[in-house]
C-alpha positions in Angstrom: 22.3 5.1 -2.7 20.4 4.6 -5.7 19.0 7.2 -7.8 16.0 6.3 -9.7 12.7 8.4 -10.8 9.3 7.4 -10.1 6.1 9.3 -11.9 8.9 11.9 -12.9 10.0 12.4 -9.7 13.5 11.6 -8.3 14.2 9.8 -5.1 17.2 8.2 -3.3 16.9 4.9 -1.3 19.7 2.3 -0.1 20.8 -0.3 -2.6 18.8 -3.4 -2.4 15.6 -1.6 -1.7 12.4 -2.6 -3.8 10.8 -0.6 -6.2 7.5 -0.7 -4.1 9.0 0.7 -0.8 11.0 3.4 -2.9 7.7 4.4 -4.3 6.0 4.5 -0.7 8.9 6.8 0.5 7.5 9.5 -2.2 4.0 8.8 -1.0 2.8 6.9 -3.9 0.3 4.1 -3.4 1.2 1.1 -5.4 -1.7 -1.7 -5.1 -0.3 -4.9 -3.4 -1.8 -7.8 -1.7 1.0 -10.5 -1.1 3.1 -7.9 0.1 3.9 -7.2 3.4 6.8 -4.6 5.1 6.9 -7.0 7.8 7.8 -10.2 5.2 10.1 -11.3 2.7 9.2 -10.1 -1.0 7.0 -12.8 -2.9 5.9 -11.3 -6.0 2.9 -13.6 -6.1 -0.3 -11.8 -6.5 1.3 -9.6 -9.1 -0.8 -6.6 -8.3 1.7 -4.4 -7.9 3.0 -4.4 -11.6 4.6 -1.1 -12.7 6.4 0.0 -16.2 10.0 0.3 -16.2 11.9 1.9 -18.9 13.8 -0.3 -21.4 12.5 -3.4 -19.5 9.9 -5.9 -21.6 6.8 -6.0 -19.9 5.4 -5.0 -16.6 7.4 -6.1 -13.6 6.2 -6.7 -9.8 7.5 -3.8 -7.9 7.7 -5.6 -4.5 10.0 -8.1 -5.8 12.1 -5.8 -8.0 15.4 -3.9 -6.9 15.9 -0.5 -7.6 19.0 0.0 -10.0 21.1 3.2 -10.6 19.1 5.3 -13.3 16.2 3.9 -13.4 12.8 5.0 -14.5 9.6 3.7 -13.3 6.0 4.6 -14.0 3.0 3.0 -11.5 0.1 4.5 -13.2 -1.2 4.3 -16.4 -4.2 3.0 -18.5 -2.3 -0.5 -19.2 -1.7 -1.0 -15.7 -5.1 -0.2 -14.4 -6.4 -2.7 -17.0 -3.8 -5.5 -15.9 -4.3 -4.9 -12.2 -8.1 -5.1 -12.5 -7.9 -8.2 -14.7 -5.6 -9.8 -12.1 -8.4 -8.7 -9.3 -10.9 -10.7 -11.6 -8.6 -13.7 -12.0 -8.6 -13.9 -7.9 -12.1 -13.4 -7.7 -13.0 -16.3 -10.0 -12.0 -18.8 -7.0 -13.1 -16.3 -4.1 -16.3 -17.2 -2.3 -18.0 -14.9 0.6 -20.8 -16.5 2.0 -21.6 -13.5 3.6 -21.1 -14.4 7.3 -18.6 -11.4 8.0 -20.7 -8.4 7.0 -20.3 -5.7 9.7 -17.1 -7.3 11.1 -13.8 -5.7 11.3 -14.6 -3.6 8.2 -13.2 -3.6 4.5 -10.5 -6.1 3.9 -7.5 -5.4 1.8 -8.4 -7.4 -0.8 -11.9 -6.0 -0.9 -10.6 -2.5 -0.8 -8.9 -3.1 -3.9 -12.0 -5.0 -5.5 -14.1 -2.2 -5.0 -11.0 0.7 -5.8 -11.1 -1.1 -9.2 -14.6 -1.0 -10.2 -15.4 -4.6 -9.3 -18.9 -5.9 -8.0 -17.6 -8.8 -5.4 -21.0 -10.4 -5.4 -21.4 -10.6 -9.4 -17.9 -11.5 -10.0 -17.0 -13.9 -7.3 -17.0 -18.0 -7.5 -20.9 -18.9 -7.9 -20.4 -21.7 -4.8 -18.0 -22.4 -2.4 -15.2 -25.3 -2.8 -14.3 -25.7 0.6 -16.0 -26.1 4.1 -16.4 -23.1 6.1 -14.7 -22.9 9.6 -13.0 -26.0 8.7 -10.1 -26.3 11.5 -11.0 -27.1 14.7 -8.6 -24.4 16.1 -10.3 -22.8 19.2 -9.3 -19.0 18.4 -8.7 -19.1 14.4 -11.3 -19.0 12.1 -10.3 -20.6 8.6 -12.3 -20.4 5.3 -10.1 -21.2 2.5 -12.8 -20.2 0.2 -11.6 -16.9 0.8 -8.0 -17.6 0.4 -6.2 -16.0 -2.6 -2.8 -17.9 -2.3 -1.1 -14.7 -1.3 1.0 -16.9 1.4 1.1 -14.1 3.9 0.1 -16.3 6.5 2.8 -19.0 5.4 5.3 -16.2 5.5 4.2 -14.8 9.0 4.2 -18.2 10.7 7.7 -19.0 9.4 9.4 -15.3 9.9 7.6 -14.0 12.6 6.6 -16.9 14.9 8.9 -19.4 13.5 6.8 -22.2 13.7 6.3 -23.6 10.2 2.5 -24.6 10.5 1.4 -23.3 7.2 2.3 -24.8 3.9 1.2 -24.9 0.0 -0.3 -28.3 -1.2 -1.7 -29.4 -4.7 -0.9 -27.6 -7.6 -3.0 -25.4 -10.4 -6.3 -24.4 -9.6 -6.5 -27.0 -6.7 -3.7 -25.4 -4.7 -4.0 -24.2 -1.1 -2.6 -23.7 1.9 -2.7 -26.4 4.7 -1.7 -26.7 7.9 1.3 -29.5 8.4 1.1 -32.6 6.3 -2.5 -31.7 5.6 -3.6 -31.8 9.2 -5.5 -29.7 11.8 -3.1 -26.5 13.0 -2.9 -27.6 16.4 -1.6 -31.2 15.4 1.0 -29.3 13.2 2.1 -27.4 16.1 0.3 -24.4 16.0 0.9 -21.9 18.9 -2.5 -20.2 18.5 -0.8 -16.6 18.3 -2.9 -15.3 15.6 -0.1 -13.9 13.5 -1.5 -15.6 10.4 -4.8 -13.8 11.0 -2.9 -10.5 11.4 -1.2 -10.9 8.2 -4.2 -12.3 6.0 -5.5 -9.6 3.7 -8.7 -11.7 2.9 -10.3 -12.6 5.9 -9.7 -16.4 5.1 -8.1 -16.4 8.5 -10.0 -14.5 11.4 -10.4 -14.4 14.9 -12.9 -17.0 16.3 -13.9 -15.5 19.3 -14.8 -12.1 17.4 -17.1 -14.0 14.8 -20.4 -12.3 14.6 -19.1 -9.5 17.4 -19.6 -6.7 14.6 -17.4 -3.3 14.2 -16.0 -1.8 17.3 -17.2 1.9 18.7 -13.4 2.9 19.2 -9.7 1.5 19.4 -8.0 1.9 22.5 -4.2 1.4 22.6 -2.9 -0.1 25.5 0.0 -2.3 26.7 -0.4 -6.0 27.4 -1.1 -7.2 31.1 0.5 -10.4 30.9 4.1 -10.3 31.3 6.7 -7.5 31.2 7.9 -7.4 27.7 5.6 -4.4 27.0 3.8 -5.5 23.7 1.5 -3.2 22.8 -2.1 -3.4 20.7 -5.5 -1.9 20.1 -8.4 -2.9 22.0 -11.6 -3.0 19.7 -14.5 -1.6 22.1 -18.2 -2.1 21.3 -20.7 -1.1 24.2 -17.9 -0.5 26.8 -16.6 -4.4 26.3 -13.9 -5.9 24.3 -14.7 -7.7 21.5 -11.2 -8.2 19.8 -7.5 -7.5 20.0 -5.9 -6.2 16.9 -2.1 -5.9 16.7 -0.6 -2.6 15.2 2.5 -2.3 12.7 3.6 0.6 14.7 4.0 -0.8 18.4 7.5 -0.4 19.6 8.2 -3.6 21.1 6.5 -6.1 19.1 5.1 -4.7 15.7 2.2 -7.3 14.4 3.4 -9.9 16.5 1.4 -11.1 19.7 1.3 -14.1 21.7 -1.7 -16.2 22.3 -2.6 -14.4 25.4 -2.0 -11.0 24.5 -4.5 -11.7 21.4 -7.2 -13.9 22.8 -6.8 -13.7 26.5 -8.7 -10.6 26.8 -11.8 -12.4 28.5 -10.8 -11.8 32.0 -11.0 -8.3 31.8 -14.9 -8.4 31.8 -15.1 -11.9 33.8 -17.9 -11.9 36.4 -14.9 -13.1 39.0 -12.7 -10.4 38.5 -12.4 -8.3 41.5 -12.4 -4.6 41.1 -11.4 -3.6 44.8 -9.0 -4.8 47.3 -10.2 -7.2 49.8 -9.1 -7.6 53.5 -10.2 -9.8 56.5 -13.0 -8.2 58.1 -11.4 -8.9 61.3 -8.4 -6.5 60.3 -10.8 -3.7 59.8 -12.2 -4.4 63.0 -8.7 -4.2 64.5 -8.9 -7.7 65.8 -6.4 -10.3 65.9 -6.8 -13.7 64.1 -5.8 -15.9 67.3 -8.7 -13.9 68.7 -11.1 -14.7 66.2 -10.6 -18.2 66.0 -10.5 -18.7 69.7 -13.9 -16.9 70.2 -15.5 -18.9 67.2 -13.2 -22.2 66.9 -11.4 -23.6 64.0 -12.1 -23.6 60.6 -16.1 -22.3 61.6 -14.1 -18.9 61.6 -13.8 -19.0 57.5 -17.5 -18.8 57.4 -18.1 -16.7 60.5 -17.6 -13.3 62.2 -14.6 -11.5 61.2 -12.9 -14.3 59.0 -15.1 -12.8 55.8 -13.4 -10.8 52.7 -14.8 -7.2 52.8 -14.5 -4.7 50.0 -11.7 -1.6 51.2 -10.0 1.2 49.4 -6.4 0.8 48.3 -4.8 3.3 50.9 -6.6 1.1 54.2 -5.3 -2.3 52.1 -1.9 -1.2 51.8 -1.6 0.4 55.3 -2.7 -2.9 56.7 -0.4 -5.0 54.7 2.5 -2.6 55.6 1.7 -2.9 59.3 1.2 -6.6 59.1 4.6 -6.9 57.8 6.3 -4.5 60.0 4.8 -6.7 63.0 5.9 -10.2 61.5 9.2 -8.9 60.7 9.6 -7.5 64.3 8.2 -10.5 66.1 9.8 -13.4 63.9 12.5 -11.8 61.8 13.0 -10.6 58.1 13.3 -14.1 57.0 9.9 -15.3 58.2 8.4 -13.1 55.2 8.4 -14.3 51.6 7.6 -12.1 48.5 6.0 -13.4 45.4 5.7 -11.2 42.4 3.7 -11.4 39.3 4.7 -12.0 35.6 1.5 -9.5 35.0 3.8 -6.6 36.3 6.5 -4.7 34.2 9.9 -5.6 34.8 10.2 -2.3 36.6 7.6 -3.1 39.0 9.3 -6.4 39.9 12.6 -4.7 40.1 10.9 -2.3 43.0 9.6 -5.6 44.6 12.9 -6.9 44.8 14.5 -3.5 46.3 11.4 -3.7 48.7 12.3 -7.4 49.9 16.2 -7.3 50.3 16.6 -3.5 51.3 13.3 -2.7 53.3 12.2 -6.0 54.6 15.6 -7.6 54.7 15.2 -11.0 53.3 16.3 -12.8 50.0 13.1 -15.0 50.2 11.5 -13.7 46.6 10.5 -15.1 43.9 9.0 -14.6 40.7 5.9 -16.4 38.7 7.1 -15.9 34.9 6.8 -19.3 34.2 4.5 -18.8 31.1 
């Protein structure tokens, strides 16, 4: 353990801890843009500058390991001036055309711009340098005019998703993030997981399906229904409809990480074709046999007439009918005449119970799983 002092307060942290993390342990907030706890330290934006006793000049706390007896100061007039000037330099190449007004809320970048008393409208670049919505990706919105080269998208793609889609091209003032060898995201083998969007602090990368949707009325923490991993995220609800999904760093299984289905595949919830109640064939509710219906009406015409159509019912009725038919088939044709197909949208525990039902209740090994995502 290393002992140091930050703002006249002693703190003890493990060796290898960065000064920024040590300050967070004391509840001290140091402004930063390029840093994120999930990503390797980068030290690019320099907004997290601190003063260290005995050191020449200010130092970036996100990439500065603690040392025994270190004395750190995180607030001073000189630090305030330096951080404000850094934000002025970043705004010099930043341009917001206003299309995101009323979107998710204040970005991390805009939070610090306003915190240090800067006017983003008068301080930003007078004109854009890049086209807005510059990539044909169906779900990721790209506006390089808002990019401050913090490299969080690059590191998130590499370290969280492991795809290595984003990179840095050109030099100096012309430097920009680029997909692959200066191609589009999908051609660079992007999986459209949205990790780059989740870690972007400026809105240069955003969720294309949510553009123009505005701010949510409420957030609802829930578990993804696409597989049994158990990823959690926040549904952004507005007017009783989902307008976007945002990942959360405190989700116990996945943190900020989500796949393309979890982050963008939420439209099925409000889809017009979604079944809201169980349905059964009418002839089952009438107590008639399937062969009786077909004999009465004749062949495939039964699908459209008298008893073969689907009827909404309650769960108790649907489950009772299902149990009765399974029992009849098992008794007349044996347990191996029944096959069980479970779902990737169930939890692992639910699929385990279906395995128990097939093998121990029905008595068959005819069970499969559709988790071929």
